[in-house]
C-alpha positions as CSV (number, residue, x, y, z in Angstrom):
1,X,112.3,79.6,141.7
2,X,109.0,80.0,139.8
3,X,108.3,79.0,136.4
4,X,107.5,81.6,134.1
5,X,104.1,81.8,132.8
6,X,103.2,80.5,129.3
7,X,100.7,83.1,127.7
8,X,100.8,81.3,124.3
9,X,97.6,80.7,122.7
10,X,97.1,78.2,120.1
11,X,94.3,80.0,118.4
12,X,95.9,83.2,118.4
13,X,99.0,81.9,117.2
14,X,97.1,80.3,114.4
15,X,95.2,83.6,113.4
16,X,98.9,85.3,112.8
17,X,99.9,82.2,110.7
18,X,96.6,82.8,108.5
19,X,97.6,86.2,108.1
20,X,101.3,85.5,107.1
21,X,99.8,82.8,104.6
22,X,97.4,85.4,103.1
23,X,100.2,88.0,102.7
24,X,102.1,85.3,100.3
25,X,99.3,85.8,97.6
26,X,97.9,89.1,97.6
27,X,96.4,88.7,93.9
28,X,94.4,85.6,93.8
29,X,94.3,84.7,97.5
30,X,93.9,81.5,99.2
31,X,90.8,78.9,99.5
32,X,90.2,77.8,102.7
33,X,91.0,74.4,102.2
34,X,94.4,75.6,101.1
35,X,94.9,77.3,104.6
36,X,93.4,74.3,106.6
37,X,96.0,71.8,104.8
38,X,99.1,74.5,105.2
39,X,98.2,74.8,109.0
40,X,97.3,71.3,109.4
41,X,93.9,72.0,111.3
42,X,90.5,71.2,110.4
43,X,88.6,73.4,108.1
44,X,86.1,74.5,110.8
45,X,89.2,76.2,112.4
46,X,89.8,78.1,109.6
47,X,86.4,79.1,108.8
48,X,86.3,80.6,112.3
49,X,89.7,82.4,111.9
50,X,88.7,83.9,108.7
51,X,85.4,85.2,109.9
52,X,87.4,86.9,112.8
53,X,89.7,88.3,110.7
54,X,87.1,89.6,108.3
55,X,85.3,91.3,111.2
56,X,88.7,92.9,112.1
57,X,89.6,94.2,108.4
58,X,92.5,91.8,108.3
59,X,91.0,89.5,105.5
60,X,88.3,89.8,102.6
61,X,86.3,87.3,101.1
62,X,86.0,87.2,97.1
63,X,82.7,85.6,96.3
64,X,83.4,85.0,92.8
65,X,86.3,82.8,93.5
66,X,85.7,81.8,97.1
67,X,89.0,82.6,98.1
68,X,90.3,85.2,101.0
69,X,92.7,87.8,100.3
70,X,94.7,89.8,102.8
71,X,92.7,93.1,104.1
72,X,93.6,96.6,104.2
73,X,94.6,96.7,107.9
74,X,98.2,94.8,107.4
75,X,99.2,97.3,104.8
76,X,97.8,100.3,106.7
77,X,99.9,99.1,109.7
78,X,103.1,98.7,107.6
79,X,102.5,102.2,106.5
80,X,102.2,103.5,110.3
81,X,105.2,101.6,111.3
82,X,107.0,103.4,108.2
83,X,105.6,106.8,109.1
84,X,106.7,106.2,112.7
85,X,110.3,105.4,111.9
86,X,110.4,108.3,109.5
87,X,109.3,110.6,112.4
88,X,111.8,109.3,114.8
89,X,114.6,109.7,112.2
90,X,113.7,113.3,111.6
91,X,114.0,113.7,115.6
92,X,117.4,111.9,115.6
93,X,118.7,114.2,112.9
94,X,117.3,117.5,114.5
95,X,119.2,116.2,117.6
96,X,122.2,115.5,115.8
97,X,122.2,118.9,113.8
98,X,121.6,120.5,117.2
99,X,124.9,119.2,119.0
100,X,127.1,119.4,115.8
101,X,126.5,123.0,115.3
102,X,129.7,125.0,115.9
103,X,128.7,128.1,117.9
């Protein structure tokens, strides 16, 4: 029996953790040192991660404070997910109504 492949990538997992951390404080944001400490990783990892998230629109740097905030992409994703659920709900209700009508 073959062993299942492990496709888990440490850097990708860390990016997701950074996003989750940024989501915990969307008003004041977090300093890179806070993120590095929370994830127990070198500051250079966090610098690279935040730059990648900024490029993708998932993080925003605040020049005035030196802190990072959650970008607009995660919020847009949440809105899209809820819209998709609403569309599916409407389709289910249409089907339910179609089958529950008495002829």
